GUVO-543684 format. One record per residue (C-alpha): residue in one letter; x, y, z; residue number from 1. Coordinates in nm, 2 decimals, always signed. Example, Ala and Ser with C-alpha at 12.3 -4.5 7.8 and 13.67 -1.06 7.14 Angstrom:
residues 2
 residuo     xx     yy     zz num
       A  +1.23  -0.45  +0.78   1
       S  +1.37  -0.11  +0.71   2
This chain:
residues 603
 residuo     xx     yy     zz num
       X  +0.53  -1.43  -0.10   1
       X  +0.76  -1.47  +0.20   2
       X  +0.91  -1.31  +0.51   3
       X  +1.27  -1.22  +0.55   4
       X  +1.50  -1.08  +0.82   5
       X  +1.87  -1.04  +0.89   6
       X  +2.16  -0.84  +1.02   7
       X  +2.49  -0.70  +0.90   8
       X  +2.78  -0.58  +1.13   9
       X  +3.06  -0.35  +1.03  10
       X  +3.20  -0.38  +1.38  11
       X  +3.15  -0.62  +1.67  12
       X  +2.79  -0.65  +1.77  13
       X  +2.55  -0.89  +1.94  14
       X  +2.37  -1.10  +1.68  15
       X  +1.99  -1.11  +1.72  16
       X  +1.80  -1.43  +1.75  17
       X  +1.70  -1.53  +1.39  18
       X  +1.47  -1.80  +1.52  19
       X  +1.25  -1.53  +1.68  20
       X  +1.23  -1.37  +1.34  21
       X  +1.12  -1.69  +1.18  22
       X  +0.85  -1.74  +1.45  23
       X  +0.72  -1.39  +1.40  24
       X  +0.71  -1.41  +1.02  25
       X  +0.58  -1.76  +0.98  26
       X  +0.24  -1.63  +0.87  27
       X  +0.41  -1.48  +0.57  28
       X  +0.57  -1.81  +0.47  29
       X  +0.41  -2.12  +0.62  30
       X  +0.57  -2.37  +0.37  31
       X  +0.94  -2.37  +0.47  32
       X  +1.19  -2.19  +0.68  33
       X  +1.57  -2.14  +0.65  34
       X  +1.87  -1.97  +0.82  35
       X  +2.22  -1.87  +0.72  36
       X  +2.48  -1.71  +0.94  37
       X  +2.84  -1.60  +0.87  38
       X  +3.09  -1.83  +1.05  39
       X  +3.20  -1.53  +1.26  40
       X  +2.84  -1.41  +1.28  41
       X  +2.92  -1.09  +1.10  42
       X  +2.59  -1.13  +0.90  43
       X  +2.28  -1.35  +0.92  44
       X  +1.97  -1.42  +0.71  45
       X  +1.63  -1.57  +0.80  46
       X  +1.35  -1.67  +0.57  47
       X  +1.00  -1.80  +0.58  48
       X  +0.87  -1.93  +0.24  49
       X  +0.53  -1.92  +0.07  50
       X  +0.59  -2.16  -0.22  51
       X  +0.45  -2.02  -0.55  52
       X  +0.70  -2.11  -0.82  53
       X  +0.90  -2.43  -0.81  54
       X  +0.76  -2.60  -0.50  55
       X  +1.06  -2.82  -0.45  56
       X  +1.30  -2.78  -0.16  57
       X  +1.57  -2.68  -0.41  58
       X  +1.41  -2.34  -0.43  59
       X  +1.40  -2.28  -0.05  60
       X  +1.58  -1.99  +0.10  61
       X  +1.83  -1.85  +0.19  62
       X  +1.94  -1.93  -0.16  63
       X  +2.32  -1.95  -0.22  64
       X  +2.54  -1.93  -0.53  65
       X  +2.92  -1.90  -0.51  66
       X  +2.98  -1.66  -0.21  67
       X  +2.64  -1.48  -0.24  68
       X  +2.33  -1.56  -0.02  69
       X  +1.98  -1.43  -0.10  70
       X  +1.66  -1.39  +0.10  71
       X  +1.37  -1.26  -0.12  72
       X  +1.00  -1.18  -0.08  73
       X  +0.79  -1.13  -0.40  74
       X  +0.77  -1.22  -0.76  75
       X  +0.96  -1.14  -1.08  76
       X  +0.73  -1.14  -1.37  77
       X  +1.01  -1.13  -1.63  78
       X  +1.23  -1.39  -1.47  79
       X  +1.22  -1.61  -1.78  80
       X  +1.32  -1.32  -2.01  81
       X  +1.61  -1.24  -1.77  82
       X  +1.73  -1.60  -1.77  83
       X  +1.73  -1.60  -2.15  84
       X  +1.90  -1.26  -2.17  85
       X  +2.18  -1.37  -1.93  86
       X  +2.21  -1.72  -2.06  87
       X  +2.17  -1.85  -1.71  88
       X  +2.20  -2.22  -1.64  89
       X  +1.96  -2.28  -1.35  90
       X  +1.92  -2.58  -1.13  91
       X  +1.56  -2.48  -1.03  92
       X  +1.26  -2.33  -1.20  93
       X  +1.22  -2.05  -0.95  94
       X  +1.26  -1.67  -1.00  95
       X  +1.47  -1.67  -0.68  96
       X  +1.77  -1.83  -0.86  97
       X  +1.73  -1.60  -1.16  98
       X  +1.74  -1.30  -0.93  99
       X  +2.06  -1.41  -0.77 100
       X  +2.22  -1.50  -1.10 101
       X  +2.12  -1.16  -1.24 102
       X  +2.29  -0.98  -0.94 103
       X  +2.61  -1.19  -0.98 104
       X  +2.62  -1.12  -1.35 105
       X  +2.52  -0.75  -1.37 106
       X  +2.55  -0.61  -1.02 107
       X  +2.36  -0.28  -0.97 108
       X  +2.28  -0.28  -1.34 109
       X  +2.05  -0.57  -1.28 110
       X  +1.81  -0.36  -1.07 111
       X  +1.64  -0.16  -1.34 112
       X  +1.59  -0.48  -1.54 113
       X  +1.36  -0.63  -1.27 114
       X  +0.99  -0.62  -1.33 115
       X  +0.78  -0.74  -1.04 116
       X  +0.70  -0.68  -0.67 117
       X  +0.99  -0.76  -0.43 118
       X  +1.20  -0.69  -0.13 119
       X  +1.53  -0.87  -0.10 120
       X  +1.87  -0.89  +0.07 121
       X  +2.19  -1.02  -0.09 122
       X  +2.49  -1.08  +0.13 123
       X  +2.83  -1.14  -0.04 124
       X  +3.09  -1.32  +0.18 125
       X  +3.37  -1.23  -0.07 126
       X  +3.37  -0.86  +0.02 127
       X  +3.14  -0.85  +0.32 128
       X  +2.87  -0.64  +0.15 129
       X  +2.50  -0.64  +0.18 130
       X  +2.24  -0.51  -0.07 131
       X  +1.88  -0.43  +0.04 132
       X  +1.63  -0.35  -0.23 133
       X  +1.26  -0.26  -0.25 134
       X  +1.05  -0.28  -0.57 135
       X  +0.98  +0.04  -0.77 136
       X  +0.63  +0.11  -0.64 137
       X  +0.64  -0.02  -0.28 138
       X  +0.42  -0.33  -0.32 139
       X  +0.64  -0.53  -0.08 140
       X  +0.77  -0.39  +0.26 141
       X  +1.12  -0.37  +0.40 142
       X  +1.21  -0.22  +0.74 143
       X  +1.56  -0.12  +0.85 144
       X  +1.72  -0.03  +1.18 145
       X  +2.05  +0.15  +1.17 146
       X  +2.27  +0.12  +1.48 147
       X  +2.64  +0.20  +1.55 148
       X  +2.74  -0.16  +1.51 149
       X  +2.55  -0.22  +1.18 150
       X  +2.21  -0.27  +1.03 151
       X  +1.91  -0.49  +1.11 152
       X  +1.62  -0.55  +0.86 153
       X  +1.29  -0.74  +0.83 154
       X  +0.97  -0.77  +0.63 155
       X  +0.77  -0.65  +0.93 156
       X  +0.85  -0.40  +1.21 157
       X  +0.75  -0.65  +1.48 158
       X  +1.08  -0.84  +1.42 159
       X  +1.29  -0.53  +1.49 160
       X  +1.07  -0.46  +1.80 161
       X  +1.13  -0.81  +1.93 162
       X  +1.50  -0.76  +1.88 163
       X  +1.48  -0.45  +2.11 164
       X  +1.53  -0.20  +1.84 165
       X  +1.20  -0.01  +1.85 166
       X  +1.22  +0.18  +2.18 167
       X  +1.16  +0.55  +2.13 168
       X  +0.85  +0.70  +1.97 169
       X  +0.91  +0.97  +1.70 170
       X  +0.73  +1.28  +1.82 171
       X  +0.67  +1.39  +1.46 172
       X  +0.51  +1.05  +1.37 173
       X  +0.20  +1.12  +1.59 174
       X  +0.14  +1.45  +1.40 175
       X  +0.20  +1.29  +1.06 176
       X  -0.04  +1.02  +1.14 177
       X  -0.32  +1.25  +1.26 178
       X  -0.28  +1.46  +0.94 179
       X  -0.24  +1.18  +0.68 180
       X  -0.36  +0.86  +0.84 181
       X  -0.01  +0.70  +0.79 182
       X  +0.35  +0.77  +0.87 183
       X  +0.52  +0.86  +0.53 184
       X  +0.83  +0.67  +0.42 185
       X  +1.12  +0.67  +0.49 186
       X  +1.01  +0.73  +0.85 187
       X  +0.84  +0.51  +1.09 188
       X  +0.67  +0.53  +1.43 189
       X  +1.01  +0.49  +1.60 190
       X  +1.33  +0.68  +1.61 191
       X  +1.61  +0.50  +1.41 192
       X  +1.38  +0.27  +1.22 193
       X  +1.31  +0.33  +0.85 194
       X  +1.12  +0.20  +0.56 195
       X  +1.33  +0.14  +0.25 196
       X  +1.15  +0.36  +0.00 197
       X  +1.00  +0.23  -0.33 198
       X  +1.27  +0.21  -0.60 199
       X  +1.54  +0.24  -0.34 200
       X  +1.85  +0.03  -0.26 201
       X  +2.08  +0.03  +0.04 202
       X  +2.44  -0.09  -0.03 203
       X  +2.64  -0.17  +0.28 204
       X  +3.01  -0.22  +0.29 205
       X  +3.27  -0.19  +0.57 206
       X  +3.15  +0.11  +0.77 207
       X  +2.96  +0.27  +0.49 208
       X  +2.59  +0.29  +0.38 209
       X  +2.52  +0.40  +0.02 210
       X  +2.15  +0.47  -0.04 211
       X  +2.04  +0.53  -0.39 212
       X  +1.73  +0.52  -0.62 213
       X  +1.77  +0.27  -0.89 214
       X  +1.42  +0.36  -1.01 215
       X  +1.32  +0.73  -1.00 216
       X  +0.95  +0.76  -0.98 217
       X  +0.94  +1.13  -1.06 218
       X  +1.11  +1.05  -1.39 219
       X  +0.77  +0.89  -1.49 220
       X  +0.61  +1.24  -1.53 221
       X  +0.92  +1.41  -1.67 222
       X  +0.87  +1.33  -2.05 223
       X  +0.60  +1.52  -2.25 224
       X  +0.27  +1.32  -2.26 225
       X  +0.14  +1.13  -2.56 226
       X  -0.09  +1.32  -2.80 227
       X  -0.43  +1.37  -2.66 228
       X  -0.60  +1.26  -2.98 229
       X  -0.39  +0.94  -3.03 230
       X  -0.65  +0.70  -3.19 231
       X  -0.45  +0.39  -3.09 232
       X  -0.44  +0.48  -2.72 233
       X  -0.72  +0.25  -2.60 234
       X  -0.58  -0.04  -2.80 235
       X  -0.23  +0.02  -2.67 236
       X  -0.37  +0.03  -2.31 237
       X  -0.56  -0.29  -2.36 238
       X  -0.26  -0.47  -2.50 239
       X  -0.04  -0.35  -2.22 240
       X  -0.29  -0.45  -1.95 241
       X  -0.35  -0.79  -2.12 242
       X  +0.02  -0.87  -2.12 243
       X  +0.04  -0.76  -1.75 244
       X  -0.24  -0.99  -1.65 245
       X  -0.09  -1.28  -1.84 246
       X  +0.25  -1.24  -1.67 247
       X  +0.07  -1.21  -1.33 248
       X  -0.11  -1.54  -1.38 249
       X  +0.22  -1.75  -1.40 250
       X  +0.21  -1.98  -1.09 251
       X  +0.26  -2.34  -0.98 252
       X  -0.03  -2.31  -0.74 253
       X  -0.40  -2.21  -0.78 254
       X  -0.47  -1.84  -0.86 255
       X  -0.79  -1.65  -0.78 256
       X  -0.89  -1.28  -0.78 257
       X  -1.05  -1.02  -0.57 258
       X  -1.37  -0.87  -0.72 259
       X  -1.55  -0.58  -0.56 260
       X  -1.76  -0.49  -0.87 261
       X  -1.58  -0.16  -0.91 262
       X  -1.40  -0.05  -1.23 263
       X  -1.05  -0.17  -1.15 264
       X  -1.12  -0.52  -1.01 265
       X  -1.38  -0.57  -1.28 266
       X  -1.14  -0.48  -1.56 267
       X  -0.88  -0.72  -1.41 268
       X  -1.15  -0.99  -1.39 269
       X  -1.25  -0.93  -1.75 270
       X  -0.90  -0.96  -1.88 271
       X  -0.85  -1.28  -1.68 272
       X  -1.18  -1.42  -1.82 273
       X  -1.05  -1.33  -2.17 274
       X  -0.76  -1.57  -2.11 275
       X  -1.01  -1.86  -2.11 276
       X  -0.95  -1.97  -1.75 277
       X  -1.25  -1.90  -1.52 278
       X  -1.06  -1.82  -1.19 279
       X  -1.24  -1.83  -0.86 280
       X  -1.34  -1.48  -0.75 281
       X  -1.38  -1.36  -0.39 282
       X  -1.57  -1.06  -0.26 283
       X  -1.70  -0.91  +0.07 284
       X  -2.02  -0.74  +0.16 285
       X  -2.20  -0.57  +0.44 286
       X  -2.54  -0.60  +0.60 287
       X  -2.58  -0.22  +0.58 288
       X  -2.74  -0.16  +0.24 289
       X  -2.58  +0.16  +0.12 290
       X  -2.23  +0.02  +0.17 291
       X  -2.30  -0.32  +0.01 292
       X  -2.16  -0.37  -0.34 293
       X  -2.23  -0.75  -0.34 294
       X  -2.50  -0.72  -0.61 295
       X  -2.25  -0.55  -0.85 296
       X  -1.98  -0.81  -0.78 297
       X  -2.23  -1.09  -0.84 298
       X  -2.35  -0.93  -1.17 299
       X  -2.00  -0.88  -1.30 300
       X  -1.90  -1.24  -1.21 301
       X  -2.22  -1.38  -1.37 302
       X  -2.16  -1.18  -1.69 303
       X  -1.79  -1.30  -1.71 304
       X  -1.87  -1.66  -1.62 305
       X  -1.66  -1.65  -1.30 306
       X  -1.75  -1.85  -0.99 307
       X  -1.78  -1.61  -0.69 308
       X  -1.74  -1.68  -0.32 309
       X  -1.85  -1.41  -0.08 310
       X  -1.86  -1.33  +0.29 311
       X  -2.03  -1.06  +0.50 312
       X  -1.85  -0.83  +0.75 313
       X  -2.08  -0.78  +1.04 314
       X  -2.03  -0.56  +1.35 315
       X  -1.99  -0.87  +1.58 316
       X  -1.70  -0.99  +1.37 317
       X  -1.54  -0.64  +1.35 318
       X  -1.54  -0.63  +1.73 319
       X  -1.34  -0.95  +1.73 320
       X  -1.09  -0.83  +1.47 321
       X  -1.01  -0.47  +1.57 322
       X  -0.81  -0.55  +1.88 323
       X  -0.58  -0.75  +1.65 324
       X  -0.49  -0.45  +1.42 325
       X  -0.17  -0.36  +1.62 326
       X  -0.03  -0.71  +1.56 327
       X  -0.10  -0.69  +1.19 328
       X  +0.04  -0.34  +1.12 329
       X  +0.29  -0.28  +1.40 330
       X  +0.22  +0.09  +1.41 331
       X  -0.10  +0.29  +1.40 332
       X  -0.29  +0.25  +1.07 333
       X  -0.56  +0.48  +0.97 334
       X  -0.74  +0.29  +0.69 335
       X  -1.03  +0.09  +0.83 336
       X  -1.08  -0.08  +0.50 337
       X  -0.81  -0.31  +0.64 338
       X  -1.09  -0.50  +0.81 339
       X  -1.28  -0.62  +0.49 340
       X  -0.94  -0.67  +0.32 341
       X  -0.84  -0.90  +0.60 342
       X  -1.17  -1.09  +0.58 343
       X  -1.17  -1.14  +0.20 344
       X  -0.81  -1.25  +0.22 345
       X  -0.90  -1.51  +0.48 346
       X  -1.19  -1.62  +0.26 347
       X  -0.96  -1.66  -0.04 348
       X  -0.67  -1.83  +0.15 349
       X  -0.90  -2.12  +0.21 350
       X  -0.91  -2.19  -0.16 351
       X  -0.60  -2.05  -0.33 352
       X  -0.25  -1.92  -0.26 353
       X  -0.25  -1.63  -0.50 354
       X  -0.50  -1.37  -0.60 355
       X  -0.51  -1.08  -0.85 356
       X  -0.64  -0.74  -0.73 357
       X  -0.71  -0.40  -0.89 358
       X  -0.50  -0.17  -0.68 359
       X  -0.33  +0.13  -0.85 360
       X  -0.61  +0.22  -1.09 361
       X  -0.73  +0.53  -0.90 362
       X  -0.38  +0.69  -0.88 363
       X  -0.29  +0.61  -1.24 364
       X  -0.61  +0.69  -1.42 365
       X  -0.78  +0.97  -1.22 366
       X  -1.01  +0.79  -0.98 367
       X  -1.04  +1.04  -0.69 368
       X  -1.27  +1.34  -0.64 369
       X  -0.98  +1.54  -0.49 370
       X  -0.83  +1.56  -0.84 371
       X  -1.12  +1.77  -0.94 372
       X  -1.07  +1.99  -0.63 373
       X  -0.70  +2.03  -0.72 374
       X  -0.80  +2.18  -1.05 375
       X  -1.06  +2.40  -0.90 376
       X  -0.82  +2.54  -0.64 377
       X  -0.56  +2.60  -0.91 378
       X  -0.80  +2.80  -1.12 379
       X  -1.02  +2.97  -0.86 380
       X  -0.84  +2.92  -0.53 381
       X  -0.80  +3.29  -0.47 382
       X  -1.17  +3.37  -0.50 383
       X  -1.29  +3.05  -0.33 384
       X  -1.07  +3.13  -0.03 385
       X  -1.23  +3.48  +0.00 386
       X  -1.57  +3.31  +0.07 387
       X  -1.44  +3.03  +0.28 388
       X  -1.52  +3.19  +0.62 389
       X  -1.89  +3.21  +0.53 390
       X  -1.91  +2.84  +0.46 391
       X  -1.83  +2.75  +0.82 392
       X  -2.17  +2.89  +0.92 393
       X  -2.36  +2.68  +0.66 394
       X  -2.55  +2.40  +0.84 395
       X  -2.40  +2.10  +0.66 396
       X  -2.10  +1.89  +0.73 397
       X  -2.00  +1.91  +0.37 398
       X  -1.98  +2.29  +0.36 399
       X  -1.78  +2.30  +0.68 400
       X  -1.54  +2.05  +0.53 401
       X  -1.50  +2.26  +0.22 402
       X  -1.43  +2.56  +0.45 403
       X  -1.15  +2.36  +0.61 404
       X  -1.02  +2.26  +0.27 405
       X  -1.01  +2.62  +0.15 406
       X  -0.84  +2.74  +0.47 407
       X  -0.53  +2.52  +0.41 408
       X  -0.17  +2.64  +0.38 409
       X  -0.07  +2.72  +0.02 410
       X  +0.29  +2.58  +0.07 411
       X  +0.16  +2.23  +0.16 412
       X  -0.16  +2.24  -0.05 413
       X  -0.12  +1.89  -0.19 414
       X  -0.09  +1.73  +0.15 415
       X  -0.37  +1.95  +0.29 416
       X  -0.61  +1.86  +0.00 417
       X  -0.54  +1.48  +0.06 418
       X  -0.59  +1.52  +0.43 419
       X  -0.92  +1.70  +0.41 420
       X  -1.06  +1.48  +0.13 421
       X  -0.98  +1.18  +0.35 422
       X  -1.16  +1.36  +0.64 423
       X  -0.85  +1.37  +0.86 424
       X  -0.73  +1.65  +1.08 425
       X  -0.60  +1.96  +0.92 426
       X  -0.26  +2.08  +1.03 427
       X  -0.42  +2.36  +1.23 428
       X  -0.63  +2.10  +1.41 429
       X  -0.33  +1.87  +1.46 430
       X  -0.13  +2.15  +1.63 431
       X  -0.42  +2.23  +1.86 432
       X  -0.48  +1.87  +1.95 433
       X  -0.12  +1.77  +1.98 434
       X  +0.10  +2.05  +2.12 435
       X  +0.42  +1.86  +2.04 436
       X  +0.35  +1.88  +1.67 437
       X  +0.61  +2.06  +1.45 438
       X  +0.53  +2.42  +1.34 439
       X  +0.51  +2.32  +0.97 440
       X  +0.35  +2.00  +0.83 441
       X  +0.54  +1.73  +0.66 442
       X  +0.58  +1.78  +0.29 443
       X  +0.70  +1.55  +0.01 444
       X  +1.06  +1.59  -0.10 445
       X  +0.98  +1.46  -0.45 446
       X  +0.92  +1.70  -0.75 447
       X  +0.56  +1.69  -0.87 448
       X  +0.41  +1.77  -1.22 449
       X  +0.30  +2.12  -1.29 450
       X  -0.06  +2.02  -1.39 451
       X  -0.27  +2.03  -1.07 452
       X  -0.45  +1.70  -1.14 453
       X  -0.13  +1.52  -1.22 454
       X  +0.04  +1.67  -0.92 455
       X  -0.22  +1.55  -0.68 456
       X  -0.22  +1.20  -0.85 457
       X  +0.16  +1.19  -0.83 458
       X  +0.15  +1.27  -0.46 459
       X  -0.10  +0.98  -0.41 460
       X  +0.12  +0.75  -0.62 461
       X  +0.44  +0.85  -0.42 462
       X  +0.29  +0.83  -0.07 463
       X  -0.07  +0.72  -0.03 464
       X  -0.04  +0.42  -0.26 465
       X  +0.27  +0.26  -0.09 466
       X  +0.22  +0.38  +0.27 467
       X  -0.15  +0.31  +0.30 468
       X  -0.31  +0.11  +0.02 469
       X  -0.03  -0.14  -0.05 470
       X  +0.06  -0.17  +0.31 471
       X  -0.30  -0.25  +0.39 472
       X  -0.32  -0.52  +0.13 473
       X  +0.02  -0.67  +0.22 474
       X  -0.04  -0.71  +0.59 475
       X  -0.40  -0.82  +0.57 476
       X  -0.33  -1.08  +0.31 477
       X  -0.01  -1.21  +0.45 478
       X  -0.17  -1.28  +0.78 479
       X  -0.32  -1.57  +0.59 480
       X  -0.02  -1.66  +0.37 481
       X  -0.20  -1.52  +0.07 482
       X  -0.01  -1.35  -0.22 483
       X  -0.18  -1.06  -0.38 484
       X  -0.06  -0.95  -0.72 485
       X  -0.15  -0.62  -0.87 486
       X  -0.13  -0.61  -1.25 487
       X  -0.23  -0.25  -1.28 488
       X  +0.11  -0.17  -1.11 489
       X  +0.30  -0.37  -1.37 490
       X  +0.60  -0.16  -1.48 491
       X  +0.48  -0.13  -1.84 492
       X  +0.13  -0.03  -1.73 493
       X  +0.26  +0.23  -1.49 494
       X  +0.50  +0.38  -1.74 495
       X  +0.22  +0.40  -2.01 496
       X  -0.03  +0.55  -1.76 497
       X  +0.21  +0.84  -1.68 498
       X  +0.24  +0.91  -2.05 499
       X  -0.13  +0.97  -2.08 500
       X  -0.23  +1.34  -2.07 501
       X  -0.41  +1.46  -1.76 502
       X  -0.69  +1.58  -1.98 503
       X  -0.78  +1.22  -2.05 504
       X  -0.80  +1.14  -1.68 505
       X  -1.06  +1.40  -1.59 506
       X  -1.40  +1.25  -1.51 507
       X  -1.66  +1.27  -1.78 508
       X  -1.95  +1.50  -1.70 509
       X  -2.28  +1.36  -1.58 510
       X  -2.45  +1.23  -1.27 511
       X  -2.27  +1.04  -1.13 512
       X  -1.93  +1.17  -1.27 513
       X  -1.75  +0.90  -1.47 514
       X  -1.41  +0.87  -1.31 515
       X  -1.12  +0.69  -1.48 516
       X  -1.28  +0.74  -1.83 517
       X  -1.02  +0.54  -2.02 518
       X  -1.06  +0.24  -1.80 519
       X  -1.43  +0.26  -1.82 520
       X  -1.42  +0.29  -2.20 521
       X  -1.21  -0.02  -2.21 522
       X  -1.44  -0.20  -1.96 523
       X  -1.74  -0.14  -2.18 524
       X  -1.59  -0.38  -2.43 525
       X  -1.65  -0.66  -2.17 526
       X  -1.94  -0.55  -1.96 527
       X  -2.29  -0.39  -2.02 528
       X  -2.31  -0.02  -1.96 529
       X  -2.52  -0.03  -1.64 530
       X  -2.23  -0.22  -1.47 531
       X  -1.98  +0.04  -1.59 532
       X  -2.16  +0.37  -1.57 533
       X  -2.24  +0.38  -1.20 534
       X  -2.13  +0.58  -0.90 535
       X  -1.78  +0.53  -0.77 536
       X  -1.81  +0.40  -0.41 537
       X  -1.47  +0.27  -0.31 538
       X  -1.38  -0.01  -0.07 539
       X  -1.52  +0.14  +0.25 540
       X  -1.72  +0.03  +0.56 541
       X  -2.01  +0.17  +0.76 542
       X  -1.78  +0.28  +1.04 543
       X  -1.99  +0.58  +1.16 544
       X  -2.29  +0.35  +1.22 545
       X  -2.07  +0.10  +1.40 546
       X  -1.90  +0.36  +1.62 547
       X  -2.24  +0.49  +1.74 548
       X  -2.37  +0.14  +1.78 549
       X  -2.20  -0.20  +1.85 550
       X  -1.84  -0.06  +1.87 551
       X  -1.92  +0.24  +2.09 552
       X  -1.81  +0.11  +2.43 553
       X  -1.49  -0.04  +2.30 554
       X  -1.41  +0.27  +2.08 555
       X  -1.48  +0.51  +2.37 556
       X  -1.23  +0.32  +2.59 557
       X  -0.96  +0.32  +2.33 558
       X  -1.01  +0.69  +2.24 559
       X  -1.09  +0.82  +2.59 560
       X  -0.96  +1.17  +2.64 561
       X  -0.77  +1.08  +2.96 562
       X  -0.61  +0.77  +2.79 563
       X  -0.49  +0.98  +2.50 564
       X  -0.37  +1.27  +2.72 565
       X  -0.17  +1.04  +2.93 566
       X  -0.01  +0.84  +2.64 567
       X  +0.05  +1.12  +2.39 568
       X  -0.03  +1.45  +2.56 569
       X  -0.33  +1.51  +2.34 570
       X  -0.56  +1.80  +2.45 571
       X  -0.84  +1.61  +2.63 572
       X  -1.11  +1.88  +2.59 573
       X  -1.06  +1.87  +2.21 574
       X  -1.09  +1.49  +2.21 575
       X  -1.41  +1.52  +2.41 576
       X  -1.55  +1.78  +2.18 577
       X  -1.48  +1.56  +1.88 578
       X  -1.68  +1.28  +2.04 579
       X  -1.97  +1.51  +2.12 580
       X  -1.99  +1.65  +1.76 581
       X  -1.98  +1.30  +1.62 582
       X  -2.25  +1.17  +1.84 583
       X  -2.46  +1.47  +1.76 584
       X  -2.46  +1.37  +1.39 585
       X  -2.14  +1.48  +1.22 586
       X  -2.07  +1.14  +1.07 587
       X  -1.77  +1.25  +0.87 588
       X  -1.57  +1.27  +1.20 589
       X  -1.57  +0.89  +1.22 590
       X  -1.24  +0.88  +1.03 591
       X  -1.08  +1.12  +1.29 592
       X  -1.21  +0.91  +1.57 593
       X  -1.06  +0.60  +1.41 594
       X  -0.72  +0.77  +1.41 595
       X  -0.76  +0.84  +1.78 596
       X  -0.87  +0.48  +1.84 597
       X  -0.56  +0.36  +1.66 598
       X  -0.35  +0.57  +1.89 599
       X  -0.53  +0.42  +2.19 600
       X  -0.46  +0.07  +2.07 601
       X  -0.09  +0.15  +2.06 602
       X  -0.08  +0.34  +2.39 603
């Protein structure tokens, strides 16, 4: 994994300082740095390298062949197959050289052939063109600023800010963040700054920008699904996952894995152990009992014969870490599981350079409770909404939350259901709290499946996964120069998962409900039933207890009504009311307060 930055001018402009970019991205690539600039400074590239494949200096970047120059962040898992297919004669053993040779040989036709996680830029001196590309599922980041003189780009927004390109807040971004907990791509916190979307490429030539999707994610759910009663489905899924794990283990440096004890990370760990190499596993726990999954991680590791290293996230450490969040994420970030992700990454980085993780399983195989709600609303929504007003008088936070869910707009039902199941502000609440919010909420522009479960999962896959979960993992891990690979998001796994009928992703009945039934059925081949048939908890933290206790004074300062009214014109009486309700016992409001705290940190 690495960091990259650069610029491209189609008319005369002032080149940015590439050395500043290198300094700001050094945490992403501590092993080597490099620069390349056009003789007339019409384009420039900067790179910081985390050496994973071919550790020699010959594989450093920018990497040049003929008139083409490449900066690249990520891994190609099929680089050897591509080299054989193209008959490439390479001077290194790195995937970097294979990527550049593939571009020179096949041009845009090379992009659909790539299997991996990546963001890269290729500049060609021969025709003064630049290609910017992001991987199909958004595992690796790429930011772009468009200006009259040209385009500037980087792995992290902080570089573009340091170059003076992040100057004006997007009014809509505040509303989007309060509603969703993130700013959805292609937009950012700032006017004129964009995230290259998953599966998207930008091709720049003299005075022109061509943006296109070389990988259309909605095409994943277009074909008819596999037969529901396919007897070979579990075996096919196991074989595909096994191949994905094998390809993700290719490395010239030590590899470990994250292990929470949940279904996804345990399955990855089981498939790793099956390879016969007992990798070092890493996990995180809490002193607060109900949130602590350490015993499950320890039991899984012991059963699979994996050494396990662990750490505890305590409130005192949280108080040290939270002020650093703006430097990690560059814009408000609503997922407070970033804190344990940061800590487990720091733990792992002391031993290895690469880890495998289980991200992607929930979106692909039916892991969230909101998918059940999507089906209920589809079948019984009309009748449930009739009784919704009565629920708001029921004396529990759960029933009030359901009332909010049922009161949502039908035209943005997918976004509303996500927002309310994540305990964020409904759009009605956003407009009351933030008078500058648009009349209508942001909605996805992508087509969704007709099946309600599949539609909600597709929305998560299109937006929540890349803009929240994968962003969280990338920034938290790369603060420590740690590469996180996600075999459940291997292209073959993803494409198979979207062929599986939605009926096979519904949770099995029982208490607790058995989410992701196919993955659990496969996991039972490797682990005893008590470690598989347990309640889904998720990677969360006891934030409500912390906000009432050791973090209260700090949090109150960040999310003070006056501070937020001054910085964002939020309605101070509503902020104060939120604090009062939370302190009186409505713990589910901790997530909303966390969003306000994030705004305060960026004020």
